[in-house]
LUMKE-552674 format. One record per atom (N, C-alpha, C): x, z negated, y negated; residue in three letters. Coordinates in steps of 0.2 Angstrom, whole numbers, padded with zeros to 4 digits, always signed. Layout:
# LUMKE-552674
XZYALA
...
END
This chain:
# LUMKE-552674
+0005-0146-0120UNK
+0003-0150-0116UNK
+0001-0146-0109UNK
-0004-0141-0110UNK
-0007-0137-0102UNK
-0003-0133-0101UNK
+0003-0133-0106UNK
+0009-0128-0102UNK
+0012-0131-0096UNK
+0017-0138-0099UNK
+0017-0141-0095UNK
+0014-0146-0088UNK
+0006-0146-0087UNK
+0004-0145-0084UNK
+0002-0141-0079UNK
+0000-0135-0081UNK
+0002-0129-0076UNK
+0009-0128-0072UNK
+0014-0129-0077UNK
+0019-0129-0073UNK
+0021-0134-0068UNK
+0021-0139-0069UNK
+0020-0145-0063UNK
+0017-0143-0060UNK
+0009-0144-0060UNK
+0006-0141-0054UNK
+0009-0134-0049UNK
+0010-0129-0055UNK
+0014-0123-0048UNK
+0020-0126-0046UNK
+0024-0131-0048UNK
+0032-0133-0046UNK
+0030-0136-0039UNK
+0023-0142-0041UNK
+0022-0146-0033UNK
+0021-0142-0029UNK
+0017-0137-0031UNK
+0013-0134-0024UNK
+0020-0129-0021UNK
+0025-0128-0024UNK
+0030-0125-0022UNK
+0034-0128-0017UNK
+0035-0133-0020UNK
+0039-0137-0015UNK
+0035-0140-0009UNK
+0030-0141-0011UNK
+0027-0146-0005UNK
+0025-0137-0001UNK
+0023-0132+0000UNK
+0025-0127+0003UNK
+0034-0126+0007UNK
+0036-0126+0001UNK
+0044-0124+0007UNK
+0045-0131+0010UNK
+0043-0137+0009UNK
+0045-0143+0016UNK
+0041-0141+0020UNK
+0034-0139+0021UNK
+0031-0138+0025UNK
+0035-0134+0029UNK
+0037-0127+0027UNK
+0040-0121+0030UNK
+0045-0125+0034UNK
+0049-0127+0031UNK
+0056-0133+0032UNK
+0058-0136+0040UNK
+0051-0141+0037UNK
+0048-0144+0044UNK
+0048-0137+0053UNK
+0044-0133+0051UNK
+0042-0130+0055UNK
+0049-0127+0058UNK
+0053-0125+0053UNK
+0060-0122+0054UNK
+0065-0127+0060UNK
+0064-0134+0058UNK
+0068-0140+0060UNK
+0066-0141+0067UNK
+0060-0140+0069UNK
+0056-0140+0075UNK
+0056-0138+0078UNK
+0057-0131+0078UNK
+0059-0121+0081UNK
+0066-0124+0081UNK
+0070-0124+0078UNK
+0078-0124+0078UNK
+0080-0130+0085UNK
+0075-0136+0085UNK
+0077-0141+0088UNK
+0077-0137+0098UNK
+0070-0132+0098UNK
+0067-0132+0102UNK
+0072-0126+0103UNK
+0075-0121+0102UNK
+0078-0116+0104UNK
+0087-0119+0107UNK
+0089-0123+0103UNK
+0095-0128+0101UNK
+0095-0129+0110UNK
+0089-0133+0112UNK
+0089-0135+0118UNK
+0089-0129+0124UNK
+0088-0122+0124UNK
+0088-0117+0127UNK
+0094-0113+0127UNK
+0094-0109+0133UNK
+0102-0107+0134UNK
+0101-0101+0131UNK
+0108-0099+0127UNK
+0108-0092+0122UNK
+0107-0086+0128UNK
+0103-0083+0125UNK
+0101-0076+0129UNK
+0106-0070+0127UNK
+0110-0068+0132UNK
+0114-0059+0131UNK
+0108-0055+0129UNK
+0110-0052+0124UNK
+0106-0044+0122UNK
+0106-0038+0125UNK
+0105-0035+0123UNK
+0108-0026+0125UNK
+0107-0022+0124UNK
+0111-0015+0123UNK
+0112-0009+0119UNK
+0106-0006+0120UNK
+0100-0003+0118UNK
+0095+0001+0119UNK
+0098+0009+0115UNK
+0098+0012+0119UNK
+0101+0018+0118UNK
+0097+0023+0117UNK
+0094+0028+0112UNK
+0087+0032+0110UNK
+0091+0039+0108UNK
+0090+0044+0112UNK
+0091+0050+0110UNK
+0086+0054+0104UNK
+0088+0053+0100UNK
+0086+0057+0092UNK
+0085+0062+0092UNK
+0091+0067+0094UNK
+0088+0074+0094UNK
+0085+0078+0100UNK
+0085+0072+0104UNK
+0078+0075+0108UNK
+0071+0073+0107UNK
+0071+0068+0102UNK
+0064+0066+0099UNK
+0064+0073+0093UNK
+0068+0075+0090UNK
+0067+0080+0085UNK
+0066+0087+0087UNK
+0068+0086+0092UNK
+0069+0093+0096UNK
+0062+0094+0099UNK
+0060+0089+0101UNK
+0052+0088+0103UNK
+0047+0089+0098UNK
+0047+0086+0094UNK
+0044+0083+0087UNK
+0042+0093+0084UNK
+0048+0095+0083UNK
+0048+0102+0081UNK
+0045+0107+0086UNK
+0047+0107+0093UNK
+0044+0112+0097UNK
+0035+0109+0097UNK
+0035+0104+0097UNK
+0027+0102+0095UNK
+0023+0105+0090UNK
+0025+0105+0086UNK
+0023+0106+0080UNK
+0022+0113+0080UNK
+0028+0118+0082UNK
+0028+0124+0082UNK
+0023+0126+0087UNK
+0019+0125+0091UNK
+0017+0126+0096UNK
+0010+0126+0095UNK
+0008+0122+0089UNK
+0002+0120+0087UNK
+0001+0127+0083UNK
+0005+0129+0079UNK
+0005+0136+0075UNK
+0005+0143+0080UNK
+0004+0142+0086UNK
+0005+0150+0089UNK
-0002+0152+0093UNK
-0004+0156+0095UNK
-0009+0158+0098UNK
-0009+0157+0106UNK
-0014+0156+0108UNK
-0015+0155+0116UNK
-0011+0160+0119UNK
-0011+0166+0118UNK
-0006+0170+0122UNK
+0001+0169+0121UNK
+0000+0168+0114UNK
+0009+0169+0112UNK
+0012+0161+0115UNK
+0008+0155+0114UNK
+0010+0150+0118UNK
+0012+0149+0125UNK
+0006+0153+0131UNK
+0009+0154+0136UNK
+0015+0158+0138UNK
+0016+0162+0133UNK
+0023+0165+0135UNK
+0028+0162+0134UNK
+0028+0158+0127UNK
+0033+0154+0126UNK
+0034+0147+0131UNK
+0029+0144+0134UNK
+0029+0140+0140UNK
+0030+0145+0148UNK
+0032+0150+0146UNK
+0034+0154+0154UNK
+0041+0156+0153UNK
+0041+0155+0146UNK
+0049+0156+0143UNK
+0054+0151+0144UNK
+0051+0145+0142UNK
+0053+0139+0144UNK
+0055+0137+0149UNK
+0051+0138+0153UNK
+0050+0137+0161UNK
+0057+0140+0163UNK
+0058+0145+0161UNK
+0061+0149+0165UNK
+0068+0149+0163UNK
+0069+0145+0156UNK
+0075+0146+0155UNK
+0079+0138+0156UNK
+0072+0134+0160UNK
+0074+0127+0162UNK
+0077+0127+0168UNK
+0074+0132+0172UNK
+0077+0134+0181UNK
+0082+0137+0180UNK
+0084+0142+0176UNK
+0090+0146+0177UNK
+0097+0140+0175UNK
+0095+0135+0169UNK
+0101+0130+0165UNK
+0100+0124+0174UNK
+0097+0123+0177UNK
+0097+0119+0181UNK
+0100+0121+0189UNK
+0098+0129+0190UNK
+0104+0132+0195UNK
+0110+0131+0191UNK
+0111+0131+0185UNK
+0121+0133+0184UNK
+0123+0127+0184UNK
+0119+0122+0182UNK
+0122+0116+0181UNK
+0123+0114+0189UNK
+0119+0116+0195UNK
+0121+0116+0200UNK
+0127+0116+0204UNK
+0128+0126+0200UNK
+0134+0128+0204UNK
+0140+0125+0201UNK
+0139+0124+0194UNK
+0144+0121+0192UNK
+0146+0114+0194UNK
+0142+0111+0198UNK
+0144+0105+0200UNK
+0147+0105+0208UNK
+0143+0110+0211UNK
+0146+0115+0217UNK
+0154+0115+0218UNK
+0155+0120+0212UNK
+0162+0123+0212UNK
+0166+0116+0211UNK
+0165+0111+0205UNK
+0171+0108+0202UNK
+0171+0102+0210UNK
+0166+0101+0212UNK
+0166+0096+0219UNK
+0171+0099+0225UNK
+0171+0107+0224UNK
+0176+0110+0231UNK
+0182+0109+0227UNK
+0183+0110+0221UNK
+0190+0110+0216UNK
+0193+0105+0215UNK
+0189+0099+0217UNK
+0191+0092+0217UNK
+0192+0089+0208UNK
+0187+0094+0205UNK
+0187+0093+0197UNK
+0181+0087+0196UNK
+0183+0086+0189UNK
+0177+0082+0186UNK
+0172+0087+0184UNK
+0166+0085+0183UNK
+0162+0089+0179UNK
+0163+0089+0170UNK
+0159+0094+0168UNK
+0163+0097+0162UNK
+0160+0093+0158UNK
+0163+0093+0153UNK
+0160+0084+0148UNK
+0153+0089+0141UNK
+0152+0083+0140UNK
+0148+0087+0135UNK
+0151+0091+0128UNK
+0149+0095+0127UNK
+0152+0100+0122UNK
+0151+0099+0114UNK
+0143+0095+0113UNK
+0142+0094+0107UNK
+0145+0088+0106UNK
+0149+0087+0098UNK
+0150+0079+0097UNK
+0145+0075+0095UNK
+0146+0070+0096UNK
+0138+0064+0092UNK
+0139+0062+0087UNK
+0134+0061+0085UNK
+0131+0058+0078UNK
+0128+0050+0080UNK
+0132+0043+0081UNK
+0128+0039+0084UNK
+0125+0035+0076UNK
+0121+0034+0077UNK
+0116+0031+0072UNK
+0115+0022+0071UNK
+0118+0019+0066UNK
+0116+0011+0068UNK
+0111+0010+0062UNK
+0106+0007+0061UNK
+0101+0003+0057UNK
+0103-0003+0056UNK
+0105-0002+0050UNK
+0105-0011+0046UNK
+0102-0013+0040UNK
+0097-0018+0042UNK
+0092-0021+0035UNK
+0094-0027+0034UNK
+0099-0029+0030UNK
+0100-0035+0029UNK
+0095-0040+0025UNK
+0097-0046+0028UNK
+0093-0052+0022UNK
+0099-0057+0020UNK
+0096-0061+0018UNK
+0101-0063+0011UNK
+0109-0068+0014UNK
+0106-0070+0021UNK
+0112-0073+0025UNK
+0117-0067+0030UNK
+0113-0061+0030UNK
+0118-0056+0033UNK
+0117-0059+0040UNK
+0113-0062+0042UNK
+0113-0065+0050UNK
+0110-0058+0054UNK
+0111-0052+0052UNK
+0112-0046+0057UNK
+0117-0042+0058UNK
+0121-0047+0056UNK
+0130-0044+0057UNK
+0131-0046+0063UNK
+0127-0049+0069UNK
+0128-0050+0074UNK
+0129-0045+0078UNK
+0123-0043+0077UNK
+0121-0037+0079UNK
+0125-0032+0078UNK
+0127-0031+0072UNK
+0132-0024+0070UNK
+0139-0025+0074UNK
+0140-0031+0075UNK
+0147-0032+0080UNK
+0147-0029+0085UNK
+0141-0029+0088UNK
+0139-0027+0095UNK
+0139-0019+0095UNK
+0136-0019+0091UNK
+0134-0010+0092UNK
+0142-0006+0090UNK
+0145-0010+0084UNK
+0153-0006+0081UNK
+0155-0006+0087UNK
+0156-0011+0093UNK
+0162-0012+0096UNK
+0158-0007+0103UNK
+0151-0005+0105UNK
+0149-0003+0108UNK
+0152+0006+0105UNK
+0152+0007+0100UNK
+0153+0015+0099UNK
+0161+0014+0099UNK
+0164+0011+0096UNK
+0173+0012+0097UNK
+0175+0013+0106UNK
+0171+0011+0108UNK
+0171+0010+0117UNK
+0171+0019+0120UNK
+0167+0023+0116UNK
+0167+0029+0117UNK
+0166+0033+0113UNK
+0168+0032+0107UNK
+0167+0038+0102UNK
+0175+0040+0101UNK
+0175+0045+0099UNK
+0181+0051+0099UNK
+0181+0055+0092UNK
+0187+0057+0087UNK
+0186+0056+0082UNK
+0183+0063+0079UNK
+0181+0066+0083UNK
+0176+0073+0084UNK
+0169+0070+0081UNK
+0166+0063+0084UNK
+0160+0062+0083UNK
+0160+0060+0076UNK
+0154+0056+0076UNK
+0151+0053+0066UNK
+0149+0048+0070UNK
+0147+0041+0064UNK
+0143+0037+0064UNK
+0142+0036+0056UNK
+0135+0037+0057UNK
+0130+0036+0053UNK
+0127+0030+0052UNK
+0126+0025+0045UNK
+0123+0017+0044UNK
+0120+0020+0042UNK
+0112+0019+0043UNK
+0107+0017+0037UNK
+0105+0013+0036UNK
+0108+0010+0029UNK
+0110+0004+0025UNK
+0104+0003+0021UNK
+0102-0004+0021UNK
+0096-0008+0018UNK
+0096-0014+0016UNK
+0099-0016+0010UNK
+0103-0022+0007UNK
+0102-0023+0000UNK
+0099-0029-0001UNK
+0101-0032-0008UNK
+0104-0035-0011UNK
+0109-0037-0006UNK
+0115-0042-0006UNK
+0113-0048-0002UNK
+0119-0054-0004UNK
+0117-0060+0000UNK
+0123-0063+0000UNK
+0123-0070+0004UNK
+0131-0072+0005UNK
+0137-0071+0004UNK
+0142-0071+0002UNK
+0147-0069+0001UNK
+0151-0066+0008UNK
+0152-0071+0011UNK
+0157-0071+0018UNK
+0153-0066+0024UNK
+0146-0067+0024UNK
+0140-0064+0028UNK
+0143-0056+0027UNK
+0142-0053+0020UNK
+0144-0046+0019UNK
+0150-0045+0020UNK
+0154-0049+0018UNK
+0162-0048+0020UNK
+0163-0046+0026UNK
+0160-0049+0032UNK
+0161-0048+0038UNK
+0158-0043+0040UNK
+0151-0041+0037UNK
+0148-0035+0040UNK
+0153-0027+0037UNK
+0155-0028+0030UNK
+0160-0023+0027UNK
+0166-0024+0032UNK
+0166-0028+0033UNK
+0173-0030+0040UNK
+0173-0024+0046UNK
+0166-0023+0048UNK
+0163-0022+0055UNK
+0164-0013+0053UNK
+0162-0011+0049UNK
+0163-0002+0045UNK
+0169-0003+0046UNK
+0174-0006+0042UNK
+0180-0005+0042UNK
+0184-0003+0049UNK
+0181-0005+0054UNK
+0182-0006+0060UNK
+0183+0005+0062UNK
+0178+0004+0062UNK
+0178+0013+0063UNK
+0182+0017+0059UNK
+0181+0017+0053UNK
+0187+0017+0048UNK
+0195+0019+0052UNK
+0196+0011+0053UNK
+0201+0011+0055UNK
+0206+0015+0063UNK
+0199+0019+0066UNK
+0199+0021+0072UNK
+0199+0027+0072UNK
+0199+0030+0062UNK
+0197+0037+0060UNK
+0191+0041+0061UNK
+0188+0036+0066UNK
+0180+0039+0067UNK
+0178+0040+0060UNK
+0173+0046+0057UNK
+0170+0047+0053UNK
+0164+0046+0049UNK
+0163+0041+0047UNK
+0158+0036+0045UNK
+0154+0040+0038UNK
+0147+0039+0038UNK
+0145+0042+0031UNK
+0137+0034+0032UNK
+0137+0033+0027UNK
+0133+0029+0023UNK
+0126+0032+0019UNK
+0118+0029+0021UNK
+0113+0035+0020UNK
+0111+0028+0015UNK
+0110+0027+0010UNK
+0105+0025+0008UNK
+0097+0027+0005UNK
+0090+0024+0006UNK
+0087+0028+0006UNK
+0082+0023+0001UNK
+0082+0018+0002UNK
+0078+0012-0004UNK
+0086+0006-0009UNK
+0089+0004-0006UNK
+0092-0001-0008UNK
+0102-0002-0005UNK
+0107-0001-0009UNK
+0110-0004-0007UNK
+0115-0007-0014UNK
+0113-0015-0014UNK
+0115-0016-0019UNK
+0119-0023-0018UNK
+0125-0026-0022UNK
+0129-0031-0021UNK
+0131-0029-0017UNK
+0132-0035-0010UNK
+0133-0037-0004UNK
+0132-0031+0000UNK
+0127-0026-0002UNK
+0125-0020+0001UNK
+0128-0015+0000UNK
+0132-0015-0007UNK
+0136-0009-0009UNK
+0142-0011-0007UNK
+0143-0018-0006UNK
+0152-0020-0004UNK
+0152-0016+0004UNK
+0146-0015+0008UNK
+0146-0013+0014UNK
+0147-0006+0014UNK
+0143-0003+0009UNK
+0142+0003+0009UNK
+0149+0008+0007UNK
+0153+0006+0003UNK
+0157+0007-0002UNK
+0163+0008+0004UNK
+0163+0005+0008UNK
+0170+0006+0013UNK
+0167+0014+0018UNK
+0161+0016+0018UNK
+0161+0023+0019UNK
+0165+0029+0013UNK
+0169+0033+0018UNK
+0171+0037+0014UNK
+0167+0042+0012UNK
+0161+0044+0013UNK
+0154+0045+0011UNK
+0149+0043+0011UNK
+0143+0041+0005UNK
+0138+0039+0005UNK
+0136+0043+0001UNK
+0127+0043+0003UNK
+0122+0048+0004UNK
+0116+0043+0001UNK
+0112+0046-0003UNK
+0106+0040-0006UNK
+0104+0047-0008UNK
+0096+0044-0009UNK
+0090+0045-0011UNK
+0089+0044-0018UNK
+0083+0047-0021UNK
+0088+0051-0029UNK
+0084+0044-0033UNK
+0079+0039-0030UNK
+0077+0033-0033UNK
+0082+0026-0029UNK
+0085+0030-0026UNK
+0088+0023-0021UNK
+0092+0017-0028UNK
+0092+0011-0026UNK
+0095+0006-0031UNK
+0102+0003-0027UNK
+0107+0007-0032UNK
+0114+0007-0030UNK
+0118+0003-0036UNK
+0124+0000-0034UNK
+0127-0006-0036UNK
+0127-0012-0037UNK
+0128-0017-0043UNK
+0126-0024-0044UNK
+0131-0027-0041UNK
+0136-0021-0042UNK
+0145-0029-0043UNK
+0147-0032-0047UNK
+0144-0037-0044UNK
+0143-0043-0048UNK
+0141-0050-0043UNK
+0144-0055-0047UNK
+0142-0063-0042UNK
+0140-0067-0047UNK
+0133-0070-0041UNK
+0128-0072-0046UNK
+0127-0081-0040UNK
+0127-0086-0044UNK
+0125-0091-0041UNK
+0119-0096-0047UNK
+0115-0098-0043UNK
+0110-0102-0047UNK
+0105-0110-0045UNK
+0105-0113-0045UNK
+0104-0120-0042UNK
+0099-0124-0045UNK
+0093-0127-0045UNK
+0089-0131-0050UNK
+0094-0138-0049UNK
+0092-0141-0055UNK
+0094-0148-0052UNK
+0091-0154-0056UNK
+0089-0159-0050UNK
+0083-0164-0053UNK
+0086-0171-0057UNK
+0092-0170-0058UNK
+0093-0178-0059UNK
+0090-0181-0065UNK
+0088-0176-0069UNK
+0084-0182-0073UNK
+0077-0184-0071UNK
+0074-0179-0067UNK
+0068-0183-0062UNK
+0069-0188-0062UNK
+0075-0187-0054UNK
+0077-0193-0051UNK
+0078-0201-0057UNK
+0082-0198-0062UNK
+0082-0204-0067UNK
+0077-0207-0070UNK
+0072-0204-0072UNK
+0066-0204-0075UNK
+0062-0208-0069UNK
+0061-0209-0060UNK
+0059-0211-0055UNK
+0062-0217-0056UNK
+0069-0219-0058UNK
+0073-0224-0056UNK
+0075-0223-0050UNK
+0077-0217-0047UNK
+0080-0216-0042UNK
+0089-0212-0040UNK
+0091-0218-0037UNK
+0098-0215-0038UNK
+0099-0211-0033UNK
+0107-0208-0034UNK
+0109-0202-0031UNK
+0118-0202-0030UNK
+0119-0204-0023UNK
+0125-0206-0023UNK
+0132-0199-0018UNK
+0136-0199-0020UNK
+0137-0194-0017UNK
+0147-0195-0019UNK
+0148-0196-0013UNK
+0154-0196-0012UNK
+0159-0189-0010UNK
+0164-0190-0011UNK
+0171-0183-0010UNK
+0179-0184-0011UNK
+0182-0184-0007UNK
+0189-0184-0008UNK
+0190-0177-0010UNK
+0194-0177-0013UNK
+0196-0171-0018UNK
+0193-0168-0025UNK
+0196-0167-0030UNK
+0194-0166-0037UNK
+0186-0161-0037UNK
+0188-0157-0034UNK
+0184-0150-0034UNK
+0179-0148-0026UNK
+0180-0154-0023UNK
+0178-0155-0017UNK
+0169-0151-0016UNK
+0167-0156-0024UNK
+0160-0152-0023UNK
+0159-0152-0031UNK
+0159-0146-0034UNK
+0160-0145-0042UNK
+0153-0144-0045UNK
+0144-0144-0043UNK
+0140-0143-0045UNK
+0135-0148-0039UNK
+0130-0149-0041UNK
+0124-0152-0034UNK
+0119-0149-0038UNK
+0113-0150-0033UNK
+0108-0151-0035UNK
+0104-0157-0037UNK
+0106-0164-0036UNK
+0104-0169-0037UNK
+0106-0173-0042UNK
+0114-0173-0042UNK
+0118-0177-0047UNK
+0119-0174-0053UNK
+0122-0178-0058UNK
+0123-0176-0064UNK
+0130-0172-0066UNK
+0128-0165-0067UNK
+0136-0160-0067UNK
+0140-0161-0075UNK
+0144-0161-0071UNK
+0149-0163-0080UNK
+0152-0156-0079UNK
+0154-0156-0086UNK
+0158-0147-0089UNK
+0162-0147-0085UNK
+0168-0151-0084UNK
+0174-0148-0079UNK
+0171-0147-0073UNK
+0166-0149-0070UNK
+0164-0148-0063UNK
+0161-0139-0064UNK
+0156-0137-0070UNK
+0153-0131-0070UNK
+0157-0126-0073UNK
+0163-0130-0076UNK
+0167-0126-0077UNK
+0173-0124-0071UNK
+0174-0127-0067UNK
+0178-0125-0061UNK
+0173-0120-0057UNK
+0166-0122-0057UNK
+0161-0116-0054UNK
+0161-0110-0056UNK
+0162-0111-0062UNK
+0161-0105-0065UNK
+0167-0099-0065UNK
+0176-0102-0064UNK
+0182-0100-0063UNK
+0181-0097-0056UNK
+0179-0100-0049UNK
+0177-0098-0044UNK
+0172-0091-0043UNK
+0166-0092-0047UNK
+0162-0086-0047UNK
+0168-0080-0049UNK
+0170-0082-0056UNK
+0177-0075-0057UNK
+0180-0075-0052UNK
+0184-0076-0050UNK
+0189-0076-0044UNK
+0184-0071-0037UNK
+0179-0072-0039UNK
+0177-0069-0032UNK
+0175-0061-0034UNK
+0171-0061-0042UNK
+0170-0056-0046UNK
+0177-0052-0044UNK
+0182-0055-0046UNK
+0189-0050-0049UNK
+0190-0047-0040UNK
+0190-0050-0033UNK
+0188-0049-0027UNK
+0185-0044-0026UNK
+0180-0043-0028UNK
+0173-0039-0027UNK
+0177-0032-0031UNK
+0176-0034-0034UNK
+0180-0027-0039UNK
+0186-0023-0036UNK
+0193-0028-0034UNK
+0197-0026-0031UNK
+0194-0023-0024UNK
+0189-0025-0021UNK
+0188-0020-0014UNK
+0185-0014-0016UNK
+0179-0015-0020UNK
+0176-0008-0022UNK
+0179-0002-0022UNK
+0185-0004-0029UNK
+0191-0001-0031UNK
+0195+0002-0026UNK
+0198-0001-0021UNK
+0201+0001-0015UNK
+0198+0006-0012UNK
+0192+0006-0009UNK
+0186+0011-0006UNK
+0185+0016-0010UNK
+0185+0015-0016UNK
+0183+0020-0021UNK
+0185+0022-0026UNK
+0191+0025-0026UNK
+0198+0025-0031UNK
+0196+0030-0037UNK
+0190+0033-0036UNK
+0187+0036-0043UNK
+0183+0034-0046UNK
+0182+0029-0046UNK
+0175+0024-0049UNK
+0178+0022-0056UNK
+0177+0021-0061UNK
+0181+0018-0067UNK
+0177+0009-0065UNK
+0182+0007-0062UNK
+0178-0001-0059UNK
+0176-0005-0066UNK
+0178-0006-0071UNK
+0176-0010-0075UNK
+0170-0006-0078UNK
+0169+0000-0078UNK
+0162+0002-0082UNK
+0158+0003-0075UNK
+0155-0001-0069UNK
+0151-0002-0065UNK
+0151-0010-0063UNK
+0156-0013-0065UNK
+0157-0020-0061UNK
+0156-0024-0067UNK
+0149-0022-0069UNK
+0145-0026-0075UNK
+0139-0030-0069UNK
+0138-0029-0065UNK
+0131-0033-0061UNK
+0126-0028-0063UNK
+0126-0024-0065UNK
+0120-0019-0067UNK
+0119-0015-0060UNK
+0113-0014-0057UNK
+0111-0007-0053UNK
+0110+0000-0057UNK
+0109+0005-0053UNK
+0109+0011-0054UNK
+0103+0013-0047UNK
+0102+0019-0050UNK
+0097+0024-0047UNK
+0100+0029-0045UNK
+0100+0033-0038UNK
+0104+0037-0033UNK
+0105+0042-0038UNK
+0100+0047-0043UNK
+0102+0050-0049UNK
+0107+0049-0055UNK
+0108+0044-0055UNK
+0113+0038-0060UNK
+0118+0038-0056UNK
+0120+0037-0050UNK
+0123+0032-0046UNK
+0129+0038-0045UNK
+0127+0045-0044UNK
+0132+0052-0043UNK
+0136+0054-0047UNK
+0132+0051-0054UNK
+0137+0053-0060UNK
+0143+0046-0063UNK
+0142+0043-0059UNK
+0146+0037-0058UNK
+0150+0036-0053UNK
+0149+0039-0049UNK
+0155+0041-0042UNK
+0153+0036-0039UNK
+0146+0030-0039UNK
+0145+0026-0034UNK
+0143+0030-0026UNK
+0142+0036-0026UNK
+0138+0040-0022UNK
+0141+0045-0020UNK
+0140+0049-0015UNK
+0142+0056-0015UNK
+0137+0061-0017UNK
+0133+0059-0014UNK
+0127+0064-0013UNK
+0121+0061-0012UNK
+0117+0067-0015UNK
+0108+0065-0016UNK
+0104+0067-0010UNK
+0105+0062-0005UNK
+0099+0067+0000UNK
+0098+0059+0004UNK
+0091+0062+0009UNK
+0086+0056+0013UNK
+0091+0055+0018UNK
+0093+0050+0023UNK
+0094+0050+0027UNK
+0090+0054+0033UNK
+0083+0055+0031UNK
+0082+0061+0036UNK
+0082+0067+0035UNK
+0082+0072+0030UNK
+0086+0076+0029UNK
+0092+0077+0032UNK
+0097+0072+0031UNK
+0105+0072+0034UNK
+0104+0071+0041UNK
+0099+0069+0044UNK
+0100+0071+0052UNK
+0096+0077+0053UNK
+0091+0078+0051UNK
+0091+0087+0054UNK
+0095+0091+0052UNK
+0100+0093+0047UNK
+0105+0093+0046UNK
+0111+0095+0050UNK
+0111+0089+0053UNK
+0117+0086+0057UNK
+0115+0088+0066UNK
+0109+0086+0068UNK
+0104+0088+0073UNK
+0107+0095+0074UNK
+0109+0100+0070UNK
+0111+0109+0073UNK
+0117+0108+0078UNK
+0121+0105+0076UNK
+0128+0104+0078UNK
+0129+0099+0080UNK
+0126+0092+0083UNK
+0129+0086+0083UNK
+0124+0083+0090UNK
+0123+0079+0093UNK
+0120+0075+0098UNK
+0119+0068+0093UNK
+0112+0069+0091UNK
+0110+0063+0087UNK
+0107+0057+0093UNK
+0112+0052+0092UNK
+0110+0046+0096UNK
+0109+0040+0093UNK
+0104+0034+0092UNK
+0104+0029+0089UNK
+0105+0025+0094UNK
+0109+0020+0092UNK
+0112+0013+0096UNK
+0110+0006+0093UNK
+0108+0002+0096UNK
+0104-0004+0092UNK
+0106-0010+0098UNK
+0108-0015+0096UNK
+0108-0023+0100UNK
+0103-0026+0098UNK
+0099-0027+0104UNK
+0094-0033+0105UNK
+0093-0038+0108UNK
+0091-0042+0108UNK
+0091-0050+0110UNK
+0081-0050+0111UNK
+0079-0053+0117UNK
+0074-0054+0117UNK
+0070-0059+0116UNK
+0069-0063+0110UNK
+0066-0069+0109UNK
+0064-0072+0111UNK
+0066-0080+0114UNK
+0060-0083+0115UNK
+0053-0087+0110UNK
+0051-0091+0112UNK
+0045-0091+0108UNK
+0047-0097+0102UNK
+0053-0101+0102UNK
+0055-0106+0097UNK
+0061-0101+0093UNK
+0062-0095+0095UNK
+0065-0092+0090UNK
+0060-0088+0087UNK
+0055-0084+0090UNK
+0051-0081+0084UNK
+0047-0086+0079UNK
+0047-0092+0081UNK
+0045-0097+0075UNK
+0049-0098+0071UNK
+0056-0098+0074UNK
+0062-0099+0069UNK
+0061-0093+0064UNK
+0062-0087+0067UNK
+0062-0082+0064UNK
+0056-0080+0057UNK
+0051-0082+0063UNK
+0044-0082+0057UNK
+0045-0086+0052UNK
+0045-0093+0051UNK
+0046-0095+0047UNK
+0050-0095+0042UNK
+0059-0090+0044UNK
+0062-0089+0039UNK
+0060-0085+0035UNK
+0058-0080+0039UNK
+0055-0075+0035UNK
+0049-0076+0030UNK
+0046-0081+0030UNK
+0041-0083+0024UNK
+0044-0087+0018UNK
+0048-0090+0021UNK
+0051-0093+0016UNK
+0054-0088+0011UNK
+0060-0083+0015UNK
+0061-0079+0012UNK
+0057-0075+0006UNK
+0050-0074+0009UNK
+0045-0069+0005UNK
+0043-0074-0001UNK
+0044-0082+0002UNK
+0039-0088-0004UNK
+0048-0087-0008UNK
+0052-0087-0008UNK
+0057-0086-0014UNK
+0056-0081-0019UNK
+0056-0073-0017UNK
+0054-0069-0019UNK
+0049-0067-0024UNK
+0044-0071-0020UNK
+0038-0073-0027UNK
+0039-0077-0029UNK
+0042-0083-0029UNK
+0041-0085-0035UNK
+0048-0083-0040UNK
+0051-0082-0038UNK
+0058-0076-0042UNK
+0053-0072-0045UNK
+0049-0068-0045UNK
+0045-0064-0048UNK
+0042-0067-0052UNK
+0036-0072-0049UNK
+0033-0076-0054UNK
+0037-0077-0060UNK
+0043-0080-0059UNK
+0047-0082-0065UNK
+0049-0078-0070UNK
+0050-0073-0068UNK
+0052-0067-0075UNK
+0043-0067-0080UNK
+0039-0068-0078UNK
+0033-0068-0081UNK
+0030-0074-0084UNK
+0031-0074-0092UNK
+0031-0080-0095UNK
+0023-0083-0094UNK
+0024-0089-0093UNK
+0016-0093-0093UNK
+0012-0090-0099UNK
+0006-0090-0097UNK
+0001-0091-0103UNK
-0001-0096-0103UNK
END
């Protein structure tokens, strides 16, 4: 009885908390709907300049005063000579009615994707990929720093399709996983011809999951009727409040299996060296294990990859941002609070009550 009391108290608190947060979200969304949608903007950051400045600053800290003065003098002279050469080149080009010489270094465009359960970040990803496709050449490269534990099938399916756009245009694509790319996250990652991951990054989880509570017995106990009308035998297979039938549950399981088959086919098509039946069990693996299973191609962090590529490429970060209004900030904050709460409840659910 004590167990039931503690469980009931915990469940009641959880429902109360979730209901309060949902009320805040509804209010915020209503306010946001009354405001005009804002256009976002692309923020381009020269990561090569940042990396070079950091290196230079650190090196200068190690030099003696006299050596530092000599270096600063040499840098000043080199900058002056470069400016003079650029001015002369521009003058010659103008006289000959020619365009100025283009940047000789290829570019490495960096996209950061940190995915949530509903993959709402795909909106920004679409804009970033479209912008890159407008300027990228086949000698350039795109690096996606990916972090996601997965989520809704349709959301991550669209996100994977955005990366496929780069492959279709023959733009070299690399995905870097420093923490996690599981389930829908791995669906995105496998599109890239090259996947790198940190030694203890989590990868895989090629499976499909659906779980919902059912309150039907609780409603019956309190004499509450739940009515649901549908047209079509399988318009609704399982429900939270009605009584689920064996036929409905079987149909729902069938749909999960069909989705899993599509997931496996998608991964196998992009990673032909994989033994798909071996890895499509819903399990996850760490980077060191994933490389043996051909889930990834190389053990390396995104930081090391950037330092390596910066030697021969101009590294540029591309990020699409929308300035949030007050209502949007409240809605986003509430959404994140619910997501954290769900994860906390899930973690608590893994530990037996004492």
